[in-house]
N, C-alpha and C positions, 0 to 999 in steps of 0.2 A: 387431745388434747389437754396437758395441764394449763393453770391460768396461769403460772410464768414463762411461758410457751408462746402463750397467745400473747401477753405485756407487749411482750420482747417483739414482736414481728414486726416487722419495717409497713407505718403507714402511708401504701403509694398513694393516694390521690394525695393524703392529708400532704404528702413531700410534696410534688407535685404542682398544688394548689398553693404554699410558701413560698416554694419555686418561681412562681407567676404575680405574688403579691414579689417579694423581694427587686424583680428585675421592673416592674413593674411604679416602684417607689422609687427605683433608683439609676434606672434609665437615663433617666431625661437628669439629674444631677452628674453625670459620667461623661455628659456629651460639652459640660461646658470646660473643663481640664482638656477636652480634643480643639477646642475651637477657641483655646486663649493657646495654641500653639500654630494656631493658621495665619498665614500672611495675607491677608483683609480685612478690615468693619467692620465685614456683612459678615453674622454669620448665616450661611450659607453652603449646600450639597453643591456642585464636588470642591474639595476642598483647597486651599493654592500649594505655594509652600511651605515647608516646616518649620515656625522661628519660634526664636525666646526675645523679640525688643518688646516685644507688649510689656514683660518682667522687667528689661532694664525697664524702661518707659518712666515704668511704676515706682520704682523705685530715686524717681524724681521727683514724684506733683508728692509737696508734703504735704497739700490739701489731703486728698486721703491719707497721710498719714497720719498727721491729727486727726482726723475722725478716727482710724481707729484706734489710736492710745485716748477719745475721747469713749468712746466703746468698750471698751478695755475698763479704765477707767470706773466708769455708771453699772459693768456689770459684776465687778472684784466687791465694789460697795454693799451692788446689790444684793448677790448671794451671801458678805460678810451679814450683813443684817437680817434680811429673812431670812437666813439656818440661824441665828444666835435668836430670833422670835419663835422663830419654828421648833427648836429645841424647848424651848420651857415652855409653851404653847400642848409641846405633847405631851411634858412630861406632868404638863397639868392636868391635863388632855384625861392619862392613862394613867394617876393616884391620887388626884384627887376627886370628891364629893362634895361638887357647885347646885347648887339654886339655880335651875335652869342653861343648867351647862348644856343640852341640846341647841336651845333658840343661837346659845353661843357664839356653841364650836359651825352653826347652819350661818349665822350672819358674815364669820372669822370666811367661809371658805364657799364666799359668794360668789366669788371673783371668777370661781369655774365656771360658773352657768351664766353671765350680766356677759355682755358683749361687752369688750375693753373701748371701745368706741364712747361708749354711754359714760365710765371714768373719766376717759380723756376731757371729754367737754364739761362733765363736775368737775373736777378738777382744775381747768384751767376755768374756768367762775369765779370756784373758789382763791382758786391765786389771785385770780384780778379782784380781788372787791380787798380783799386783804394786803392791796399792797405788795405782793412779791414780787422780783420779777422773777419771769423763765430762766431758765441757765440747765446745769449738768445735775445740779439738788435738787429742781424742783421736775426731771426726770427722775430719774434717783430716789423719789419718792412716788411717782408713781409706776416703777418698774415693781418697787418695791409693795406696792398693795397687788397686785399680780403675782407677784410670784411667794408672796406669803401661804399660801393653800397648798403650792407646790410644797414647797417645804418642809407645812405638815404631815401633806398627804405622805410624803417620802417615809420621812420620822417616823410616825405612829407603830408603826407594825415592827422598828425597834424595840419602844416602850412597853408595847405592848408584851412583847414573845421576853422579858426583861425582868428578872429575877428580884424580888426588891427585897428579898431577907436578905441578900450581901450589901444590901443600901443601911438595912435595920442594924445588921454585922458592926458592922465599918462603924456604925452610930456607935452603939454597945462598945465598942475598943477605945471610945473617943473621940471621934472624930468630931471634928463640924463641920454643917450641913457644906460648906463651898470645899472642900476636900474630900469631901465623901461626891462631890460630884466630880472634882474634876479628880483624885485618887479612881473611884471603881466605874464611875456612870460611864462617861466622858471612852473612854475604853472602851466601852460595853456597847456602846454607839457608836463607835469611829467611824464603821461604813457605811450610814446610814447618813451622819454627817459629811463624808463625803464625800457619796452619794446625791446630797441635797443642796453643795455646792456648786456640782459640775452642773445640778441640773437648770439650780434658777439663773448660775449663771451665764450656760450656752443662751435659758429663756429671752435671758436680759439683754444680755447681746443683739439677739437679732430683732427684739420687739421693736415694732417702727410702729407701732396707730399712737399708744402711750406721745413713745417723743415729736410725733408727728405735731400733736396739740401745744407740750412743754418744754421741747426744746426752748431757745433762746437761739445767741450767738455763732454756737458754737455745738454744730452739727454730731449727730453724732454718724455712725456708717452706713445704718440701712437710708437713713435723711439724705449722707449724700451722694453713696448710689441709685436714688432717688430723683435726690435736683439730675445726676449728672445724664440717664439716661435717653432723655433729648439730644442729647444729644449723639451721631452717629459713630463718630471718629470719638469718643471715649470709651464707646465702650468694649471694643477690644484689650483692655486698660482693668477697666469693672472682671470683665471675664478671669483676669489673674490671678487677680486678686481674689477674685471667687471660690480660685484650686488653692488657691494656696490658707486660705481659712477652711473650706471641705478636709486637705490635710492636715489642718492644726483639729478639725475636729473629732476625724482619726483618731488620734494621736490622744488625743483627751479622755474616750469614749474604750478605749485599751487598758489605758492605765486607768478610766473606772473599774472598767471590769477584772482586771489584773487583782487589788488591791482586794477586790472585797469577793476572787477567788481563793489570794491569800491568807483574810481574815476568815472564807468558812472552812475550808481545810485543815488554818488552825482552830477553829470551835469543832471539829471536827475533831479533831484529834483529842484537845485537854478531855473533851468526852467521853472516847475509848479509856 
């Protein structure tokens, strides 16, 4: 048997494992939309009658939409700031030699391994000592600390695989550093930037621990949901909201995959 046919032969145990893993991972999530159409405030089987009233009720609850908009504002600001800093950090790590680069990179990536509650308490104490009032701005600062390492980790492979001679050619043709970045570097690493934006927005949108310590009078959506879980009559509307968020998340993921697929196809075509 040739090596090519051996490589192309399907691995049945691996396929079964992947299917079981996906079922174990996503089956509980899929129950949320199911119970959001149930005509009962209790999450249990058997289901009662099919209803859409929880969705209709959701659209008339202003605090829910205020919390949702707060999370969107924080998520967008966090994604833009973390990705912007991540682009320059990833470029500096891959392009330049500097003393103490390894310890510096390790320090920046520290939030990946340090529990979020440690950073939450530390930031709360620091902001309290500085007299900074808690608000959506403080939540955004906390989320940026968490999201920056993810942004750098997402962008590093793009910059490591980037041909630096293209930037040198642009500089030789008279372009300054800014226009070289905007016209040459940015289009080449755009798929990584888009992936970083989607990833950091998602992490910020559902982050709870930092928001728990740093939220002021304007709660984010995770904080609002956590507060409403104490009231059983509010739970079906929360399930309806969660179902809508799941649907939006699938759209965002498929959009990111579609952009990355097109960019990979274009790169392969250009290479041919």
